[in-house]
MOPAC internal coordinates of N, CA, C and O (Angstrom, degrees):
PM7 1SCF
backbone

  N    0.0000 0     0.00 0     0.00 0    0    0    0
  C    1.4489 1     0.00 0     0.00 0    1    0    0
  C    1.5157 1   109.68 1     0.00 0    2    1    0
  O    1.2310 1   121.66 1   -27.98 1    3    2    1
  N    1.3028 1   114.44 1   152.02 1    3    2    1
  C    1.4617 1   118.65 1   179.04 1    5    3    2
  C    1.5239 1   109.30 1   -84.00 1    6    5    3
  O    1.2310 1   122.15 1   -18.72 1    7    6    5
  N    1.3038 1   113.48 1   161.28 1    7    6    5
  C    1.4642 1   119.62 1   179.59 1    9    7    6
  C    1.5494 1   112.28 1   -85.80 1   10    9    7
  O    1.2310 1   119.82 1   172.54 1   11   10    9
  N    1.3277 1   117.94 1    -7.46 1   11   10    9
  C    1.4221 1   119.79 1  -178.67 1   13   11   10
  C    1.4981 1   111.17 1   -71.85 1   14   13   11
  O    1.2310 1   120.77 1   -43.13 1   15   14   13
  N    1.3156 1   116.13 1   136.87 1   15   14   13
  C    1.4803 1   118.01 1  -179.48 1   17   15   14
  C    1.5347 1   110.69 1   -68.77 1   18   17   15
  O    1.2310 1   121.49 1   -45.20 1   19   18   17
  N    1.3190 1   114.75 1   134.80 1   19   18   17
  C    1.4318 1   117.73 1   179.20 1   21   19   18
  C    1.4970 1   110.38 1   -90.49 1   22   21   19
  O    1.2310 1   122.12 1   -31.24 1   23   22   21
  N    1.3345 1   113.54 1   148.76 1   23   22   21
  C    1.4647 1   119.98 1  -178.09 1   25   23   22
  C    1.5520 1   107.66 1   -78.03 1   26   25   23
  O    1.2310 1   121.62 1   -45.68 1   27   26   25
  N    1.2997 1   114.51 1   134.32 1   27   26   25
  C    1.4691 1   119.10 1   173.28 1   29   27   26
  C    1.5192 1   107.35 1   -77.68 1   30   29   27
  O    1.2310 1   120.71 1   -14.06 1   31   30   29
  N    1.3019 1   116.25 1   165.94 1   31   30   29
  C    1.4754 1   118.78 1   176.83 1   33   31   30
  C    1.5321 1   111.13 1   -60.11 1   34   33   31
  O    1.2310 1   121.24 1   144.26 1   35   34   33
  N    1.3062 1   115.23 1   -35.74 1   35   34   33
  C    1.4870 1   118.54 1  -179.55 1   37   35   34
  C    1.5509 1   109.75 1   -66.04 1   38   37   35
  O    1.2310 1   120.17 1   134.96 1   39   38   37
  N    1.3019 1   117.28 1   -45.04 1   39   38   37
  C    1.4749 1   123.15 1   179.34 1   41   39   38
  C    1.5186 1   108.77 1   -58.88 1   42   41   39
  O    1.2310 1   120.87 1   135.69 1   43   42   41
  N    1.3160 1   115.95 1   -44.31 1   43   42   41
  C    1.4481 1   121.76 1  -177.00 1   45   43   42
  C    1.5410 1   110.16 1   -64.61 1   46   45   43
  O    1.2310 1   120.54 1   139.31 1   47   46   45
  N    1.3245 1   116.57 1   -40.69 1   47   46   45
  C    1.4607 1   121.10 1   178.58 1   49   47   46
  C    1.5134 1   110.80 1   -64.19 1   50   49   47
  O    1.2310 1   121.60 1   139.86 1   51   50   49
  N    1.3173 1   114.55 1   -40.14 1   51   50   49
  C    1.4928 1   119.04 1   179.82 1   53   51   50
  C    1.4850 1   110.32 1   -63.13 1   54   53   51
  O    1.2310 1   120.44 1   136.85 1   55   54   53
  N    1.3579 1   116.76 1   -43.15 1   55   54   53
  C    1.5089 1   119.86 1   178.71 1   57   55   54
  C    1.5195 1   110.69 1   -63.80 1   58   57   55
  O    1.2310 1   120.32 1   135.90 1   59   58   57
  N    1.3265 1   117.00 1   -44.10 1   59   58   57
  C    1.4436 1   120.19 1   179.43 1   61   59   58
  C    1.5408 1   110.55 1   -62.42 1   62   61   59
  O    1.2310 1   121.02 1   134.49 1   63   62   61
  N    1.3075 1   115.66 1   -45.51 1   63   62   61
  C    1.4602 1   119.82 1   179.45 1   65   63   62
  C    1.5137 1   112.03 1   -58.72 1   66   65   63
  O    1.2310 1   120.99 1   139.92 1   67   66   65
  N    1.3143 1   115.72 1   -40.08 1   67   66   65
  C    1.4931 1   121.21 1   179.45 1   69   67   66
  C    1.5477 1   108.74 1   -65.83 1   70   69   67
  O    1.2310 1   118.85 1   135.41 1   71   70   69
  N    1.3189 1   119.81 1   -44.59 1   71   70   69
  C    1.4434 1   123.25 1  -178.99 1   73   71   70
  C    1.5324 1   110.99 1   -64.37 1   74   73   71
  O    1.2310 1   120.72 1   140.41 1   75   74   73
  N    1.3127 1   116.23 1   -39.59 1   75   74   73
  C    1.4857 1   122.75 1   178.68 1   77   75   74
  C    1.5433 1   107.87 1   -63.66 1   78   77   75
  O    1.2310 1   120.53 1   134.31 1   79   78   77
  N    1.3133 1   116.59 1   -45.69 1   79   78   77
  C    1.4749 1   120.09 1  -179.90 1   81   79   78
  C    1.5647 1   111.26 1   -60.72 1   82   81   79
  O    1.2310 1   120.64 1   139.18 1   83   82   81
  N    1.3342 1   116.38 1   -40.82 1   83   82   81
  C    1.4295 1   120.24 1  -179.51 1   85   83   82
  C    1.5322 1   109.76 1   -67.82 1   86   85   83
  O    1.2310 1   120.29 1   139.21 1   87   86   85
  N    1.3305 1   117.06 1   -40.79 1   87   86   85
  C    1.4542 1   120.53 1   177.53 1   89   87   86
  C    1.5220 1   112.91 1   -63.51 1   90   89   87
  O    1.2310 1   120.80 1   143.10 1   91   90   89
  N    1.3446 1   116.08 1   -36.90 1   91   90   89
  C    1.4821 1   119.91 1   178.13 1   93   91   90
  C    1.5201 1   109.51 1   -66.30 1   94   93   91
  O    1.2310 1   120.81 1   137.24 1   95   94   93
  N    1.3567 1   116.05 1   -42.76 1   95   94   93
  C    1.4786 1   118.29 1   177.37 1   97   95   94
  C    1.5344 1   110.54 1   -60.81 1   98   97   95
  O    1.2310 1   119.77 1   136.97 1   99   98   97
  N    1.3178 1   118.05 1   -43.03 1   99   98   97
  C    1.4591 1   119.41 1   177.54 1  101   99   98
  C    1.5076 1   113.99 1   -61.15 1  102  101   99
  O    1.2310 1   120.90 1   142.77 1  103  102  101
  N    1.3422 1   115.89 1   -37.23 1  103  102  101
  C    1.4287 1   121.54 1   179.36 1  105  103  102
  C    1.5351 1   111.06 1   -63.99 1  106  105  103
  O    1.2310 1   121.38 1   138.30 1  107  106  105
  N    1.3251 1   114.97 1   -41.70 1  107  106  105
  C    1.5084 1   119.85 1   177.67 1  109  107  106
  C    1.5110 1   109.51 1   -60.79 1  110  109  107
  O    1.2310 1   120.55 1   135.70 1  111  110  109
  N    1.3391 1   116.55 1   -44.30 1  111  110  109
  C    1.4819 1   120.88 1  -178.20 1  113  111  110
  C    1.5515 1   107.46 1   -63.26 1  114  113  111
  O    1.2310 1   120.18 1   134.46 1  115  114  113
  N    1.3187 1   117.25 1   -45.54 1  115  114  113
  C    1.4911 1   118.24 1  -178.19 1  117  115  114
  C    1.5061 1   111.23 1   -66.09 1  118  117  115
  O    1.2310 1   119.04 1   142.23 1  119  118  117
  N    1.3312 1   119.43 1   -37.77 1  119  118  117
  C    1.4654 1   120.96 1   177.75 1  121  119  118
  C    1.4848 1   111.01 1   -64.72 1  122  121  119
  O    1.2310 1   118.24 1   139.61 1  123  122  121
  N    1.3367 1   120.96 1   -40.39 1  123  122  121
  C    1.4361 1   124.60 1   178.27 1  125  123  122
  C    1.5138 1   109.64 1   -61.85 1  126  125  123
  O    1.2310 1   120.78 1   133.31 1  127  126  125
  N    1.3141 1   116.11 1   -46.69 1  127  126  125
  C    1.5018 1   122.36 1  -178.85 1  129  127  126
  C    1.5268 1   108.56 1   -60.36 1  130  129  127
  O    1.2310 1   121.59 1   131.95 1  131  130  129
  N    1.3306 1   114.57 1   -48.05 1  131  130  129
  C    1.4748 1   118.41 1  -176.10 1  133  131  130
  C    1.5206 1   110.10 1   -65.65 1  134  133  131
  O    1.2310 1   119.92 1   141.29 1  135  134  133
  N    1.2962 1   117.77 1   -38.71 1  135  134  133
  C    1.4875 1   120.35 1  -179.05 1  137  135  134
  C    1.5357 1   110.30 1   -66.67 1  138  137  135
  O    1.2310 1   119.24 1   141.71 1  139  138  137
  N    1.3082 1   119.05 1   -38.29 1  139  138  137
  C    1.4375 1   121.95 1   178.19 1  141  139  138
  C    1.5691 1   109.83 1   -64.85 1  142  141  139
  O    1.2310 1   120.81 1   137.63 1  143  142  141
  N    1.2964 1   116.06 1   -42.37 1  143  142  141
  C    1.4571 1   117.50 1  -178.26 1  145  143  142
  C    1.5420 1   112.64 1   -74.32 1  146  145  143
  O    1.2310 1   120.65 1   151.09 1  147  146  145
  N    1.3392 1   116.35 1   -28.91 1  147  146  145
  C    1.4595 1   120.86 1   174.20 1  149  147  146
  C    1.5506 1   109.78 1   -64.44 1  150  149  147
  O    1.2310 1   119.93 1   137.40 1  151  150  149
  N    1.3120 1   117.73 1   -42.60 1  151  150  149
  C    1.4599 1   123.10 1   179.13 1  153  151  150
  C    1.5092 1   109.66 1   -64.55 1  154  153  151
  O    1.2310 1   119.88 1   134.88 1  155  154  153
  N    1.3011 1   117.83 1   -45.12 1  155  154  153
  C    1.4710 1   121.89 1  -179.27 1  157  155  154
  C    1.5491 1   110.00 1   -63.09 1  158  157  155
  O    1.2310 1   120.23 1   140.32 1  159  158  157
  N    1.2886 1   117.16 1   -39.68 1  159  158  157
  C    1.4721 1   121.71 1   179.99 1  161  159  158
  C    1.5355 1   109.07 1   -66.77 1  162  161  159
  O    1.2310 1   120.08 1   137.11 1  163  162  161
  N    1.2795 1   117.45 1   -42.89 1  163  162  161
  C    1.5153 1   121.21 1   179.71 1  165  163  162
  C    1.5322 1   110.64 1   -63.93 1  166  165  163
  O    1.2310 1   121.04 1   141.25 1  167  166  165
  N    1.3529 1   115.61 1   -38.75 1  167  166  165
  C    1.4747 1   118.03 1   177.14 1  169  167  166
  C    1.5267 1   111.76 1   -67.11 1  170  169  167
  O    1.2310 1   119.60 1   140.89 1  171  170  169
  N    1.3200 1   118.36 1   -39.11 1  171  170  169
  C    1.4730 1   119.56 1   177.65 1  173  171  170
  C    1.5164 1   111.05 1   -66.28 1  174  173  171
  O    1.2310 1   119.95 1   140.10 1  175  174  173
  N    1.3393 1   117.71 1   -39.90 1  175  174  173
  C    1.4453 1   120.54 1   179.78 1  177  175  174
  C    1.5425 1   110.53 1   -64.79 1  178  177  175
  O    1.2310 1   120.72 1   139.25 1  179  178  177
  N    1.3624 1   116.23 1   -40.75 1  179  178  177
  C    1.4725 1   121.93 1  -179.90 1  181  179  178
  C    1.5426 1   107.98 1   -62.56 1  182  181  179
  O    1.2310 1   120.20 1   136.07 1  183  182  181
  N    1.3512 1   117.22 1   -43.93 1  183  182  181
  C    1.4377 1   120.75 1  -177.77 1  185  183  182
  C    1.5132 1   109.79 1   -63.75 1  186  185  183
  O    1.2310 1   119.97 1   134.39 1  187  186  185
  N    1.3566 1   117.66 1   -45.61 1  187  186  185
  C    1.4863 1   119.91 1  -177.55 1  189  187  186
  C    1.5221 1   111.82 1   -67.34 1  190  189  187
  O    1.2310 1   121.26 1   147.92 1  191  190  189
  N    1.3483 1   115.19 1   -32.08 1  191  190  189
  C    1.4872 1   118.60 1   177.51 1  193  191  190
  C    1.5101 1   109.74 1   -65.89 1  194  193  191
  O    1.2310 1   120.75 1   141.73 1  195  194  193
  N    1.3275 1   116.16 1   -38.27 1  195  194  193
  C    1.4646 1   119.90 1   176.52 1  197  195  194
  C    1.5047 1   113.07 1   -66.08 1  198  197  195
  O    1.2310 1   120.98 1   136.20 1  199  198  197
  N    1.3093 1   115.72 1   -43.80 1  199  198  197
  C    1.4645 1   121.16 1   177.77 1  201  199  198
  C    1.5461 1   109.85 1   -61.53 1  202  201  199
  O    1.2310 1   120.47 1   135.49 1  203  202  201
  N    1.2831 1   116.71 1   -44.51 1  203  202  201
  C    1.4846 1   122.73 1   179.78 1  205  203  202
  C    1.5250 1   108.78 1   -62.28 1  206  205  203
  O    1.2310 1   119.42 1   135.62 1  207  206  205
  N    1.3142 1   118.71 1   -44.38 1  207  206  205
  C    1.4947 1   120.78 1   179.76 1  209  207  206
  C    1.5304 1   109.84 1   -63.92 1  210  209  207
  O    1.2310 1   120.27 1   138.78 1  211  210  209
  N    1.3307 1   117.09 1   -41.22 1  211  210  209
  C    1.4705 1   119.66 1  -179.95 1  213  211  210
  C    1.5115 1   110.39 1   -64.64 1  214  213  211
  O    1.2310 1   119.75 1   135.75 1  215  214  213
  N    1.3097 1   118.09 1   -44.25 1  215  214  213
  C    1.4621 1   120.20 1   179.34 1  217  215  214
  C    1.5463 1   110.62 1   -64.68 1  218  217  215
  O    1.2310 1   121.08 1   141.06 1  219  218  217
  N    1.3216 1   115.54 1   -38.94 1  219  218  217
  C    1.4768 1   118.23 1   176.74 1  221  219  218
  C    1.5060 1   111.84 1   -63.89 1  222  221  219
  O    1.2310 1   119.66 1   140.40 1  223  222  221
  N    1.3183 1   118.25 1   -39.60 1  223  222  221
  C    1.4559 1   120.90 1   174.81 1  225  223  222
  C    1.5149 1   115.69 1   -61.65 1  226  225  223
  O    1.2310 1   122.00 1   138.36 1  227  226  225
  N    1.3421 1   113.77 1   -41.64 1  227  226  225
  C    1.4619 1   119.17 1   177.49 1  229  227  226
  C    1.5093 1   109.26 1   -66.36 1  230  229  227
  O    1.2310 1   119.72 1   133.95 1  231  230  229
  N    1.3189 1   118.14 1   -46.05 1  231  230  229
  C    1.4429 1   120.69 1   177.71 1  233  231  230
  C    1.5004 1   112.70 1   -58.93 1  234  233  231
  O    1.2310 1   120.50 1   138.95 1  235  234  233
  N    1.3387 1   116.65 1   -41.05 1  235  234  233
  C    1.4677 1   121.78 1   178.26 1  237  235  234
  C    1.5131 1   111.63 1   -64.41 1  238  237  235
  O    1.2310 1   121.00 1   142.37 1  239  238  237
  N    1.3292 1   115.70 1   -37.63 1  239  238  237
  C    1.4780 1   120.23 1   179.14 1  241  239  238
  C    1.5409 1   110.49 1   -63.95 1  242  241  239
  O    1.2310 1   121.05 1   131.21 1  243  242  241
  N    1.3553 1   115.60 1   -48.79 1  243  242  241
  C    1.4365 1   117.84 1   179.04 1  245  243  242
  C    1.5028 1   114.03 1   -66.51 1  246  245  243
  O    1.2310 1   120.52 1   146.48 1  247  246  245
  N    1.2960 1   116.62 1   -33.52 1  247  246  245
  C    1.4705 1   121.12 1   175.67 1  249  247  246
  C    1.5160 1   109.99 1   -62.62 1  250  249  247
  O    1.2310 1   120.23 1   140.18 1  251  250  249
  N    1.3308 1   117.17 1   -39.82 1  251  250  249
  C    1.5011 1   119.86 1  -178.78 1  253  251  250
  C    1.5190 1   110.16 1   -71.07 1  254  253  251
  O    1.2310 1   119.57 1   146.59 1  255  254  253
  N    1.2977 1   118.43 1   -33.41 1  255  254  253
  C    1.4598 1   121.93 1   177.78 1  257  255  254
  C    1.5698 1   109.07 1   -65.56 1  258  257  255
  O    1.2310 1   121.17 1   128.42 1  259  258  257
  N    1.3264 1   115.37 1   -51.58 1  259  258  257
  C    1.4418 1   119.79 1  -175.49 1  261  259  258
  C    1.5474 1   113.92 1   -72.12 1  262  261  259
  O    1.2310 1   121.20 1   157.73 1  263  262  261
  N    1.2980 1   115.32 1   -22.27 1  263  262  261
  C    1.4515 1   119.10 1   179.84 1  265  263  262
  C    1.5497 1   110.88 1   -72.88 1  266  265  263
  O    1.2310 1   121.03 1   145.06 1  267  266  265
  N    1.3111 1   115.64 1   -34.94 1  267  266  265
  C    1.4776 1   120.13 1  -179.75 1  269  267  266
  C    1.4404 1   111.48 1   -86.24 1  270  269  267
  O    1.2310 1   120.10 1   180.00 1  271  270  269

């Protein structure tokens, strides 16, 4: 037998529980980060859609002037 101390079932469960807790904390951090970036992306897309619509309206206005 080796001289290294073996982990009891209780010790092993404590280690597993600690690792699961750390993983859960990491998942919360990742979800928060992802949520913030999703919101920022949606705001950028909304802004560019507004700019695109405004430019399209201006182009349509000038097209109607020059068409007549």
